[in-house]
BALOBA-1460 file (C-alpha; in Angstrom, 3 decimals):
// residues 84
<rec num="1" residu="m" x="2.752" y="18.758" z="1.718"/>
<rec num="2" residu="r" x="1.812" y="17.180" z="5.039"/>
<rec num="3" residu="r" x="-1.576" y="16.082" z="3.711"/>
<rec num="4" residu="l" x="0.058" y="14.381" z="0.731"/>
<rec num="5" residu="i" x="2.407" y="12.404" z="2.970"/>
<rec num="6" residu="v" x="-0.462" y="11.308" z="5.192"/>
<rec num="7" residu="g" x="-2.450" y="10.404" z="2.085"/>
<rec num="8" residu="l" x="0.344" y="8.244" z="0.733"/>
<rec num="9" residu="v" x="0.637" y="6.340" z="3.975"/>
<rec num="10" residu="a" x="-3.116" y="5.939" z="4.200"/>
<rec num="11" residu="v" x="-3.650" y="4.596" z="0.719"/>
<rec num="12" residu="v" x="-1.134" y="1.785" z="0.736"/>
<rec num="13" residu="i" x="-2.378" y="-1.529" z="1.994"/>
<rec num="14" residu="s" x="0.006" y="-4.406" z="2.561"/>
<rec num="15" residu="c" x="-0.655" y="-8.016" z="3.328"/>
<rec num="16" residu="g" x="1.402" y="-11.181" z="3.429"/>
<rec num="17" residu="f" x="-0.561" y="-12.859" z="0.655"/>
<rec num="18" residu="n" x="-2.584" y="-12.059" z="-2.436"/>
<rec num="19" residu="v" x="-6.017" y="-11.121" z="-1.088"/>
<rec num="20" residu="d" x="-8.574" y="-13.452" z="-2.635"/>
<rec num="21" residu="g" x="-6.533" y="-13.606" z="-5.853"/>
<rec num="22" residu="r" x="-7.239" y="-9.922" z="-6.537"/>
<rec num="23" residu="a" x="-5.482" y="-8.646" z="-9.635"/>
<rec num="24" residu="d" x="-4.888" y="-5.195" z="-8.139"/>
<rec num="25" residu="t" x="-2.424" y="-6.443" z="-5.527"/>
<rec num="26" residu="i" x="1.269" y="-6.489" z="-6.438"/>
<rec num="27" residu="e" x="3.969" y="-8.570" z="-4.769"/>
<rec num="28" residu="w" x="7.303" y="-7.044" z="-3.772"/>
<rec num="29" residu="r" x="9.154" y="-10.216" z="-4.651"/>
<rec num="30" residu="i" x="12.029" y="-11.493" z="-2.538"/>
<rec num="31" residu="e" x="13.896" y="-12.213" z="-5.781"/>
<rec num="32" residu="d" x="13.735" y="-8.465" z="-6.484"/>
<rec num="33" residu="g" x="15.061" y="-7.510" z="-3.053"/>
<rec num="34" residu="g" x="11.608" y="-7.257" z="-1.499"/>
<rec num="35" residu="n" x="9.887" y="-8.835" z="1.485"/>
<rec num="36" residu="g" x="7.428" y="-11.139" z="-0.301"/>
<rec num="37" residu="h" x="4.425" y="-9.083" z="0.828"/>
<rec num="38" residu="w" x="1.593" y="-8.042" z="-1.434"/>
<rec num="39" residu="y" x="0.596" y="-4.381" z="-1.758"/>
<rec num="40" residu="e" x="-2.471" y="-2.572" z="-3.004"/>
<rec num="41" residu="a" x="-2.579" y="1.166" z="-3.631"/>
<rec num="42" residu="v" x="-6.030" y="2.637" z="-3.074"/>
<rec num="43" residu="s" x="-6.823" y="6.089" z="-4.411"/>
<rec num="44" residu="t" x="-8.440" y="8.526" z="-1.981"/>
<rec num="45" residu="p" x="-8.441" y="11.867" z="-3.846"/>
<rec num="46" residu="s" x="-10.248" y="13.722" z="-1.059"/>
<rec num="47" residu="g" x="-8.119" y="12.191" z="1.717"/>
<rec num="48" residu="i" x="-8.984" y="9.620" z="4.351"/>
<rec num="49" residu="a" x="-8.683" y="9.433" z="8.118"/>
<rec num="50" residu="w" x="-6.177" y="6.892" z="9.432"/>
<rec num="51" residu="s" x="-8.928" y="5.012" z="11.304"/>
<rec num="52" residu="d" x="-11.016" y="4.716" z="8.124"/>
<rec num="53" residu="a" x="-7.985" y="3.586" z="6.094"/>
<rec num="54" residu="n" x="-7.174" y="1.025" z="8.781"/>
<rec num="55" residu="t" x="-10.740" y="-0.292" z="8.767"/>
<rec num="56" residu="t" x="-10.715" y="-0.535" z="4.969"/>
<rec num="57" residu="a" x="-7.419" y="-2.414" z="5.024"/>
<rec num="58" residu="t" x="-8.607" y="-4.801" z="7.732"/>
<rec num="59" residu="n" x="-11.895" y="-5.445" z="5.924"/>
<rec num="60" residu="s" x="-9.877" y="-6.286" z="2.801"/>
<rec num="61" residu="g" x="-7.850" y="-8.865" z="4.715"/>
<rec num="62" residu="g" x="-4.710" y="-6.725" z="4.976"/>
<rec num="63" residu="y" x="-3.179" y="-3.970" z="7.037"/>
<rec num="64" residu="l" x="-1.725" y="-0.536" z="6.445"/>
<rec num="65" residu="a" x="1.871" y="-0.735" z="5.313"/>
<rec num="66" residu="t" x="4.670" y="0.332" z="7.594"/>
<rec num="67" residu="i" x="7.466" y="1.393" z="5.282"/>
<rec num="68" residu="l" x="10.756" y="0.299" z="6.825"/>
<rec num="69" residu="s" x="13.392" y="1.151" z="4.234"/>
<rec num="70" residu="g" x="14.247" y="3.389" z="1.332"/>
<rec num="71" residu="a" x="13.894" y="0.402" z="-0.998"/>
<rec num="72" residu="e" x="10.386" y="-0.297" z="0.273"/>
<rec num="73" residu="n" x="9.507" y="3.386" z="-0.071"/>
<rec num="74" residu="d" x="10.724" y="3.310" z="-3.688"/>
<rec num="75" residu="f" x="8.632" y="0.200" z="-4.380"/>
<rec num="76" residu="v" x="5.500" y="1.745" z="-2.849"/>
<rec num="77" residu="h" x="6.095" y="4.969" z="-4.751"/>
<rec num="78" residu="s" x="6.297" y="2.970" z="-7.994"/>
<rec num="79" residu="l" x="2.763" y="1.713" z="-7.300"/>
<rec num="80" residu="i" x="1.342" y="5.216" z="-7.099"/>
<rec num="81" residu="a" x="3.581" y="7.052" z="-9.576"/>
<rec num="82" residu="d" x="1.333" y="6.136" z="-12.519"/>
<rec num="83" residu="p" x="-1.329" y="8.871" z="-12.938"/>
<rec num="84" residu="k" x="-3.959" y="6.207" z="-13.754"/>
């Protein structure tokens, strides 16, 4: 279970804007109770080290998400709940 939790934290990238207009980023809209940030879930089936995830996020123009509330956790989970 610990690996899964680390994996979830490592695969979610958040940024304050839509990175280069990428279609795979999703906004947690203020109108929906969110923070206005854009999120991208990145699949890493074999896991990823925090430093590598951080580098990937930074190179994409974002940063790793710091989940600060139950509502934000629910939103992030909704991004990764789809088996696709």
